N, C-alpha and C positions, 0 to 999 in steps of 0.2 A: 602357305603364306597368304595366297589370294583369299582362301576361305576365312582366315583369321581377320584379314582386312575388311572383308564383307561383314563379319560379325561385329567388329568394332564400329564400323560405319553405321550399322543398324542400331547399335546401342546408343550412339551419339544422336542419331535422328530421333529415337524414342525419347531420350532425355530432353531434347529440344521441344518435342511435341508436348510432353508432360509439363515442362516448365511454362510453355506458352498457355496451356490449358489452365494451369493453376493461376497464373497471372490474370488471365481474362476472367476466370471465375471469381477471383478476389475483387477485381474491379466492379464486376456486376453485383457483388454482394454488398457494396457500400451504399450508404444512404446519402445520395447526392442532394436530398432535400433538407438535410440537417435537422431532422425533426426534434431530436433531443435538445439541440441548441435553441431552437425556436421555443420549446417549452420552458427551457431555463430562463430565457429572456423575459418570460411572463411573470417570474417569481419576484416578490417584492425585495427591495434592498433592505438590509438590516438597518433599523433606525429605532430610536426610542419609541416604545409602545409595541414593538414586535417581540413577542415573548417566546413563541414556539412555532414550529413548522419548518417548511422548506423556504430558504431565502437565498439571496445573493449577498455576498459580503465583499465590499470594496476594500482592498488592502494591497499595499505594495504596488500600486499602479495597475492592478488586475482585478477581476471579479471572480470570486470563488463561490461555487454552488455549495450550499451547506444545509444541514439539519440542526436546528437549535431547539432547546427546551429549557424551561425554568428561568428565563432571563428576566422575568419580572420580580424574582425573589432576590434574596441577599445571601444565599448559601455559598459554599465554596465553589470555585469554578473548575471545570474539567474540559480538557481538549482531547478529542479522539482522532487518531491518524490511521487511515485505512492502508491496506497493502496492495500488492499487484496480484491479479488484475481485478480490483474491486472498486467500490466507491463508499461513501459514507453510509449507504444503506445497510452495510454489513453490521453496523453498530446499533441498529434499531432496538433490539431487546435491551441493550445496555442504556441507551438514551432514555427509554421509557422508565427503566428502574431507577436511574439516577434522578430523574425529574421527580418521581414519587418521593424520594428521600430528601428533596429540597436542594439538590445541586443545580448549578447553572451550567449548561452543557452546550458545546459547539463541536460538531463533527463536520468537517468540510472535505469536499472533493479536492484533492491536492493538485499541484501544478501538472498540467497535461491532461488531467481527468476532468477538470472544469472547462467547459467551452470558452469561458471568458478569461481563462488563465492557461493558454496553450501556445506559448511562444514557439517560434521555429528555431531549429538548429539544436544539435546535441549539447553544445556548451550551455544552453539556457537551462539545462537540467542538472547542473553541477550541485553537489550536496550543500554547499554553503547557501545557495539560493533557496533550496527546499527548506533548510533550517530557518532562514529569514522569513519565509512565508508563514511559518507557525507563529513566530512572534508578531508579525504584522496582523494576522487574523486575530490573535489574542488581544492586541491593542484595539482593533476595530470593535471587538465585542466588549471592551471595557474590562478585560481581565488583567489586572496588575500582576497577580500571582495565581497560579493554577496547578492542578494535578494534570498528569499527562498519561495517556494510554495509547499504545501503538501496536500494530500487527504487521508482520512481514516487512516490506520496505518502510512502512510507517514506523515500525520498531527501530529500524536503522536511523531514520531521521530523528526519532524520539530520543535515542541514546545520545545523539549529538546535541539536541535541544537541552536535555537535562544537564549535560556536561557544561554547555556554554552558558546556561541560564540558571546558575545555582541560586541566584537571588530572586528568581521568579518561579521556578518549577518546584512545587512543594513535595511531590513524590512522583514515582514513575512505575507504570505497569507495562511490561513487554510481553506480548503474546508471540510465541514461536521462536523469536530470534534473540539469542543471547548477546551480550556486549560484543561489538565487532572486534575488540581487542582479543577476546577469548577465542573467537572464530579464527582469526588470523594466526594467533600463536599456536593453536592446536593443529591447524591444517597447513602450516608452513611447508612449502615444497611439494604439496599434493596437487598443485595445478588448479586451473579453473574448472568448475563442474560443467559437464556437457550441456546442460540446459541453458546455462548462462552464455556459453559460446554460441549456441543457436540464437538466443535472443539478441545477440550483438551483430547478427548477420543482417545488415541494413537492407531493407526491401524484401529479402527472402523470408524472414520470420513473419513479417506482416502479411505477405501474400499467402503463405501456407496456412496461417491461422484464420485469415479472412475467407479463404476459398470455401465454396459450398455453403454459403450463408453462415459463415463462422462455425462450420461443422465441428472442427476439432475443439474449439472453445466450448461449444455446447455439450459435447459428448465426452470430453476428457477433463479439461480444467474445471468446468462447471457441472459435472455430472451429479454431484451431491448437493447442489445449491438449492435453496428454497425458490419457489416460482417467482416471487416478487423481486428477489435479488437477481435471478437469471434475466428477467425481462429488462431490468435497468442496465445490467452489464452489457447485454447485447445491443441495447439502444445507444449506449455510449460508444462502444467499439465498432459499431457499424458506420460511424461517421468518418469520413476521410481525415487522416492525420491523427486520430485519437490513439490508435494502437501504436503508431510510430512514436508518439509522445511518451507513452507508457514505457516502451522499450528504451527510450533515450535515458531513462533513469539508470539502466544497466550500461548503456554505451558511454555515459559521461564520466565514469570513474573506472579506475583499475581496482577491482574489488580486493585484490591481494595486497595493495599498498596504500590505498587512499580512504579506507573506511576505519581509520584509527581514531575513534571517538575518545575524548578525554575521560578521566575517571569520574564516576557518578557517585556523589556522596550522600544524595538524598535517599530516603527509604525506597526500596525496589521490590516489586513483586514480579517474578518471572514464571510464566505459565507456559508449559510446553507439552507437545504430544510425543509419546514414546515411539510412535511409528512415523515421525517426521523424518526428513532427510538427515543422514548421519553427520553431514558437514555441520549441522547445527546442534544436534542433541546427543551425540556420542559422549561417553563419560569423560573423555579427555578434554572436551570443550567445557563441559559443566564444571570440571575440577578447577579450571582456571577462572571461572566467572567472577568470584569474589575478589580476585586480584584487581579487577577493573570497576566493580561495583562495591565500593568500600564502606558504604553505610549499612543500616539495617537491611537485611536481605532475606526474602522468603521465596521458596521454590515450590511450585505445584505441578505435579506430573499427572497427565491425563492419558487414558488409553485411547489415543487418537492420532491422526496424521497432522496435516498442516492447518486445516480449516477448523480451528478450535471452537469459535463461537457458533459456527453453523452446526457442528457435531454435538456440542455440549453447552447449549446456551444458558441453561439454568446454573450449571456448575461454574462456568466462567463469570457470569454476572454476580453470583454469590461471592466468588473469590475476590472480585474487584471491589464490591461493596464492603467486604470485611477489611480489606486493605485500606480503603479510604476512611472508614470509620475509626480505624486505629491511629490515624494521624492526628496530631495535636491541632 
């Protein structure tokens, strides 16, 4: 018994030492000078005459960092919503292609990702606020009606925006994530995925992913990302509070019960990778999809995982352009 107690005590001490080391490493990895915030503050505010480039958009009482293109034209408007843990830079290939085709484009860093739109507290990241941000940014850009494209969490927000804004959203493209209703119906009773349980561990998830100069983010989550995207993501999430804000998207809702977007009647293009997580792409989920997306519906399957536009930029861009060109 004494030996067992000694072993147990040694394990406890080891766990405490490791926990402290991870916490200290995470703190030392943070950019206390807020360099990304300082650079963002130098960007011009979106105003008449600003047609393209990186800007700040004042909307909903906050400022969103954004990439815009084609705003001097009169073509159809498109709003792009990034996912976790990314920013608007993920859309760069699509932004450029849309601008060439004459579209007016806004891709903004969403709540928590923009330094000027990072409120404190989990409740500030409830889904209704994220949806309201999209309409507020569209209003600020002068987009009365617009096409919408989303990936990952941006897709979840996008499904809700499309359902709530039938008079404003012309069509919807979702990358990776099917309609939340199909996910919930097909996975009822299967429990919360392990990675989401981890992301909901306040303080723990942030420390583990920040430790070692964001080692796990660089070598796991971002292992296949282009260099320019990697640099921006590390700059964003090195700032104190940024990673916590991103995780608050997961912490603010019960995914099993509160992601029930309404039916989407607009034309929908759903692009998915057949090697993505089964909770999203298994046949049982996809079979239920058109129960919730009741308008014209097209599905494109790629031999890919979750990061679709990074793995197949040309294919994804071409699919989105075809979808948009087909709309009246």
